[in-house]
N, C-alpha and C positions, 0 to 999 in steps of 0.2 A: 418376538424379531420380523421384521416385513423383510419380503422375499427380494430377488434381485430386480425382477419384475416391476414391483412396486416402489423399489426406490427408485428405478429409473426415470418411472413414471412421475414421481414425485421431484424428481431433478427436474426433469423436463419443467414442470409447472414452476415449481419456486427459484429457479435459476433463470425462469423467463427463456425458453429454449425454442420455443416455438413461436413464428409469426404471429399468432393470435395474443401472445403473452409479450409482445414488444412494448418496449417504455416508449409513452407518449408524448412526456412533457417532463422538463427538470425535476416538479416537485416529485412526479413518480421516480425519478432517479434516485432523486434523496432519500426517499421510500426505501428502495432498493437496498440504498448502502447500511441503513439502518438494521435492514430484514436480515439480510446475509452477513452482517457484521464487518466484511471484507470482501474488495471487487476489484480485480487486476483490471486494467485498460483495456487492453487487446485480449483475444482468447490464445493462450498457449499454453494452457492443462486445464485442469475439471476445475479449481475455484473458478466461480461465477464471475464473470466479464461484464462490463458496463456497454462496450461497444458492441460484443455479441448479441446483448439483450435487446439494442436500439434495433436489429435486424433492418437496415438501412442500406442502401445500394452506398457503394466505396466512392468516394469525393472523384476519384482518377482508377475506375474500373482495370484491373490488370497490373497495378503499379505496385509498388513496397511501399512501406515507411509511411510517412502522412497522408499519399494519397489512398492507401487503402482505411484509411480511416471515415466513419459515415460522412456522406454527402452536407449534410444540415446539422447534424447534432456531435460534429467533431469537436466543439467547444464545450460540450458538456464536460468532460474530466476537469477542465481546467476551474470552472465556475462551481463545479462541487467540492473543490478544493478552499474555496473561499467562505463554504456556507459554515455557520455554527453547527456542531454536531460530528464535521468530517475532517480526518486528517488525512493531506494527501501525502504519503510518502514514497522510499525508492526500496522498499524492504524486501522486494520482490526481485532477489538477486540484479539490483540495479532498476528494475523497471518499475513503472505506476501502480501504488497498491493503495487506492481507497481505505480509509478506517473509519468504522464509527467509533463513538467516542468508548464504548463498551470495550470494544475491540482494541482501543489505543490501550486502555487500561490494562489489558492483559499483557500486550508489548511493553508496558510501561516500565517493569523492572531491567527487562533487558536493556531497552533502549538506553536507561539511565547507565546501567554496568558499561555500554559501550563507550558513554559520552566523556565516562571516568577513564576507560584505559584510553581513549584518543587524546584526550587531555594530556596525558601522562607520556605519549608515543612521539611521531614524527613533529619538531620542531615547528613548523609550516601550520599542521593542523592545530596544536594549542595556540599559536599564536591568533590563528581566526577564531576559535572557540573562547578565549580570553575578551575577543573584540567586541563578539556577538554579547557575551555575558554582560558587559559595561554598556555595549548601546542598545541592547535590545534588538528585535528583528528589524532588520535594514534592506534596503535597496541592494542588489549585488553590485552596479555600478555606483555606489556611494561606498561599499567595503573597497571596490578597487581602488577609490582614490585615497581612503582613509590609511588602507594599508599599501600602496604604493605596488599596485600588485597590475598586471596584464590581464584582459579578459582570459585569455590561455591560462594563466598560471591559477587565477581564481577557479580556474573550471578543475584544474587537476587536484587542487587542494579541497574542494567542497564534494567531489562526486565520493571518495570512498567513505565522508563523511554522512554523507545523506545515506548512503548504501549501506552502512550500518544502523542509521538511525541517532547519531548524534545532532544532527541537524534536520532539518526539513526546509523545503521550500515552496512556495505557492507564487502562481502570478496574479499580480495586481494591479489595477487600473490606475493611471497616474496622468492626472491633468496637465494640458501642456497652455503655454501662453497664450496662443491662437485661439484658446477655448476648445479644442479637441481634446484627443488622449491617445495614449500609448499604453502599452504593458509591458510590466516588467517584473523580473525575479526578485521575489522577497525570503531573504535566509533567516532563518529564527533558529536558537537553540531548540533541542526537545524538551527541555524543562520548562522553556517558556513557554511551549504550547500548549503540553497534556498536565493534567494537573497530577501531582504524585499519588499513586496507589497505597492501598492499604499493604499488599504483597510486599515484599522487600527483597526477597531472592529472586535471580534471573530463572525464570521457567517455561524451556521452549517447549515441554509437554502441553501447558494449558493455549499456547496459541497455536498448536498442530490439531487440538482438538475443536478449536474456534474454527479452523479451517476446514476439515472434515465436515461439521456440520455444516458450512458455510455450501461446500460442494455436494450435500446431501450422500453421494456414494462416491469413492475415486479408488483409483487403484492404487495397493499399498506402498509401491516403490515413489509413488511422488511426495508426497510431505516433506522426507529429505532434500527434494529440491525445490519446496516453495518460500524459503526464506533466506537471507541474506548471510546466516551464520554456521557456515557448517562446520566450525569447530565446535559448536555447540550440541551438535547432533550426535547421538550414539545409534549403534546396530541393534541395540536392545529396547530402546524409546518404545515401539509399536507395540512388542511383546507386554510390555508393562502397563499400557495404556488398555490392552487387552485384560490382562490378568486383574487390574483395577476396574473394569468393568465400564471404562470410558468411552470406549469405541469397541467396536465387532466387527467379524470377519463375515459377512451376509455369504461368500464367495470365495473359490481360493483366489488367492490376490487380490481382494477388494478391502476395502474400509468403509463402516458408515456407524455413526454415532450411536450408541446404547440409549 
């Protein structure tokens, strides 16, 4: 087993935490998603972060929100969400989480289970999901018209659906009549975006292992806060993963992949 120092050095290298390892191109960023399996957009835990790996000054130093994003690479997360092999989700407690196809397959049984749960829940959620089932991926503004919803009403419906993985959204380029273009949000059901996996039972444990692998080493208490399904977490999960030799404790309060 690697020492804590070796793990930290490996984490700095593989998660691109030093300026010498900064992402320079969008293709490098796409490869980073494929390598780590999942990336947060902004840094808020030990999961690898797209913007942290850019090592670029913020658009507006000292500000919060969009102003804290990288000055010239702020658009990368939107562009990556349009690339084949990458799924842009809100599975990080409502925050953007980019998944590789491999990690999306791990999350697939959970998201399909959530899709079924939401279809039989709130009437508004079911109406939106059934509409997307019939229409396929749709621009948000078209959904507003077709379902006679105000923008605020659609936002209230889609937010919990995106958070749990029942639907995903991405930014798409829309050509305008004057020859220009604008960007719009496209909504799609999870099962229209991700091919079904061989695994049929929801398994949060496999996704936690994928997260620990992506982070290289992390605090033991963190995985419980990584994903949007607190009702799927149980306090004995980490101990079971250790007993099954899927993760190990390199030091007190730390986790790494065995």
